[in-house]
C-alpha positions as CSV (number, residue, x, y, z in Angstrom):
1,X,-35.1,-56.3,-38.7
2,X,-31.6,-56.4,-37.6
3,X,-30.6,-53.4,-35.4
4,X,-27.1,-51.9,-35.6
5,X,-24.8,-51.9,-32.6
6,X,-22.8,-49.0,-31.2
7,X,-19.4,-49.5,-29.5
8,X,-16.9,-47.1,-28.0
9,X,-13.1,-47.4,-28.0
10,X,-10.5,-45.5,-26.0
11,X,-7.3,-44.1,-27.6
12,X,-5.6,-47.5,-27.1
13,X,-8.4,-49.2,-29.0
14,X,-9.8,-50.9,-25.9
15,X,-13.6,-51.3,-26.1
16,X,-15.4,-49.5,-23.3
17,X,-18.5,-50.8,-21.4
18,X,-20.5,-47.7,-22.5
19,X,-20.3,-44.2,-23.6
20,X,-17.2,-42.4,-22.3
21,X,-17.6,-39.7,-19.6
22,X,-14.0,-38.7,-18.8
23,X,-11.8,-36.4,-20.9
24,X,-9.8,-38.1,-23.6
25,X,-9.9,-39.2,-27.3
26,X,-12.4,-41.9,-28.4
27,X,-13.8,-43.7,-31.4
28,X,-17.5,-44.6,-31.8
29,X,-18.2,-47.5,-34.2
30,X,-21.7,-48.3,-35.5
31,X,-21.9,-51.9,-36.9
32,X,-24.6,-53.6,-38.9
33,X,-24.3,-57.4,-39.0
34,X,-26.2,-57.7,-42.3
35,X,-29.5,-59.2,-43.3
36,X,-31.1,-61.1,-46.1
37,X,-31.3,-58.0,-48.2
38,X,-28.3,-55.9,-46.9
39,X,-24.6,-56.6,-46.6
40,X,-22.8,-56.1,-43.3
41,X,-21.2,-52.7,-42.7
42,X,-19.6,-50.5,-40.1
43,X,-18.5,-46.9,-39.8
44,X,-16.6,-45.1,-37.2
45,X,-15.8,-41.6,-36.1
46,X,-13.3,-40.2,-33.7
47,X,-14.1,-37.5,-31.1
48,X,-12.5,-35.8,-28.1
49,X,-13.9,-34.9,-24.7
50,X,-11.9,-31.9,-23.6
51,X,-10.9,-31.2,-20.0
52,X,-13.3,-28.7,-18.4
53,X,-12.3,-25.6,-16.5
54,X,-13.0,-25.8,-12.8
55,X,-14.1,-22.8,-10.6
56,X,-11.3,-21.9,-8.1
57,X,-11.9,-19.2,-5.5
58,X,-9.3,-17.9,-3.1
59,X,-10.0,-15.5,-0.2
60,X,-7.9,-13.8,2.5
61,X,-9.0,-11.4,5.1
62,X,-7.1,-8.2,5.9
63,X,-6.6,-7.1,9.5
64,X,-4.4,-5.6,12.2
65,X,-1.1,-7.1,13.2
66,X,-1.6,-9.6,16.0
67,X,1.6,-11.7,15.8
68,X,-0.4,-14.6,14.2
69,X,-0.2,-15.8,10.6
70,X,-2.9,-14.5,8.2
71,X,-3.9,-17.5,6.1
72,X,-5.9,-17.6,3.0
73,X,-8.5,-20.2,2.0
74,X,-9.9,-21.7,-1.2
75,X,-12.7,-23.7,-2.7
76,X,-12.8,-25.5,-6.0
77,X,-15.8,-26.9,-7.9
78,X,-16.3,-28.8,-11.1
79,X,-19.0,-28.5,-13.8
80,X,-21.0,-31.8,-13.5
81,X,-24.4,-31.0,-11.7
82,X,-24.9,-33.1,-8.7
83,X,-21.5,-34.8,-9.0
84,X,-18.7,-32.2,-8.4
85,X,-20.3,-28.8,-8.8
86,X,-20.4,-28.0,-5.1
87,X,-17.4,-26.0,-3.9
88,X,-15.1,-28.1,-1.7
89,X,-11.5,-28.6,-0.7
90,X,-10.5,-30.7,-3.7
91,X,-11.5,-32.0,-7.1
92,X,-11.0,-35.6,-8.3
93,X,-8.7,-36.2,-5.4
94,X,-6.5,-33.2,-6.1
95,X,-6.3,-30.3,-3.7
96,X,-5.1,-26.8,-4.6
97,X,-2.1,-25.4,-2.9
98,X,-1.6,-21.9,-1.4
99,X,1.5,-19.8,-2.0
100,X,2.1,-16.4,-0.4
101,X,4.0,-13.5,-1.9
102,X,5.3,-10.3,-0.3
103,X,6.5,-7.1,-1.8
104,X,8.4,-7.4,-5.0
105,X,6.4,-10.6,-5.7
106,X,8.9,-12.6,-3.6
107,X,7.5,-16.0,-2.4
108,X,7.2,-16.5,1.4
109,X,7.9,-19.7,3.2
110,X,4.4,-19.6,4.7
111,X,1.5,-17.3,5.7
112,X,2.7,-13.8,6.7
113,X,2.6,-12.4,10.2
114,X,4.1,-8.9,9.8
115,X,2.5,-5.7,8.6
116,X,2.4,-5.3,4.8
117,X,0.4,-6.0,1.7
118,X,0.5,-9.6,0.5
119,X,-0.8,-11.8,-2.3
120,X,-2.0,-15.4,-1.9
121,X,-2.2,-17.6,-5.0
122,X,-4.3,-20.8,-5.1
123,X,-3.0,-23.3,-7.7
124,X,-4.9,-26.4,-8.9
125,X,-2.5,-28.5,-11.0
126,X,-5.2,-30.2,-12.9
127,X,-6.8,-33.7,-12.9
128,X,-8.1,-36.3,-15.3
129,X,-11.1,-34.2,-16.3
130,X,-10.1,-30.6,-15.4
131,X,-7.3,-28.3,-16.6
132,X,-4.9,-26.5,-14.3
133,X,-6.0,-23.1,-13.0
134,X,-5.0,-20.5,-10.4
135,X,-6.6,-17.7,-8.6
136,X,-5.2,-14.9,-6.5
137,X,-6.2,-12.2,-4.1
138,X,-4.4,-9.5,-2.1
139,X,-4.7,-8.7,1.6
140,X,-3.1,-6.3,4.1
141,X,-1.9,-6.7,7.6
142,X,-2.0,-3.3,9.1
143,X,0.8,-2.4,11.5
144,X,-0.5,-1.3,14.9
145,X,1.2,2.0,15.8
146,X,3.6,2.0,18.7
147,X,2.6,4.4,21.4
148,X,5.4,5.2,23.9
149,X,4.4,7.2,27.0
150,X,6.5,10.2,27.7
151,X,8.1,9.6,31.2
152,X,8.4,13.3,31.7
153,X,11.4,15.3,32.9
154,X,13.8,13.3,35.2
155,X,16.6,14.4,37.3
156,X,19.1,12.5,39.5
157,X,22.5,12.9,41.2
158,X,25.7,11.8,39.5
159,X,26.6,8.1,40.1
160,X,23.1,7.4,41.4
161,X,21.2,4.4,40.0
162,X,18.0,5.6,38.4
163,X,15.0,3.5,37.7
164,X,12.7,4.9,35.1
165,X,9.5,3.1,34.1
166,X,8.8,3.2,30.3
167,X,5.4,2.1,29.1
168,X,4.4,1.4,25.5
169,X,1.3,0.0,23.8
170,X,0.7,-1.3,20.3
171,X,3.3,-2.3,17.9
172,X,2.5,-6.0,18.1
173,X,4.1,-8.6,20.3
174,X,6.9,-8.4,23.0
175,X,8.6,-5.0,23.1
176,X,12.3,-4.6,24.0
177,X,13.6,-1.2,25.0
178,X,17.1,0.0,24.0
179,X,19.0,3.3,23.6
180,X,21.8,4.5,21.4
181,X,24.3,7.4,21.7
182,X,23.9,7.8,25.5
183,X,26.4,10.0,27.4
184,X,29.3,8.2,29.0
185,X,28.4,6.3,32.1
186,X,24.8,6.1,31.2
187,X,23.3,2.7,30.1
188,X,19.9,1.0,29.8
189,X,19.1,-2.5,30.9
190,X,16.5,-3.8,28.4
191,X,15.7,-6.8,30.7
192,X,14.3,-4.8,33.5
């Protein structure tokens, strides 16, 4: 007997070397060349392989203010077992991006460093076989309270230079001392 043949064509009517595996629109055509008893015939049908939805995960740890940026991280995975289903840094050559938002949903130029509550959004723009997706999470950078030691009562004679040690802890990085509304003739040198 004469066996029928099966051929696949892409949306531009180019014959494929085998069954399609990527997202797109295709046509399958079964052809019978004919025999002594039967006439030649063929029939085709169109079908679509839809883009799949990847799994995108974003994380960001909360913590105390330390002057350093608090960055998020992400992983993305596809749906094909043994091919792209293990979480990694990209999918089909496309890596997600991270965008940080502060209060009022205002975008930030980069990872935040100051105390506050933030949101980080991971965005995957899509690829040949996967649709675009995004994921978000919130995190908090806790401000470390500033503790200024009380220098105690001080006294000095008029026109006498006074050196007073002020000590502070917490509050983050470099501290600068200053004073407002001091009596006439009294000033503070923040550099010493």
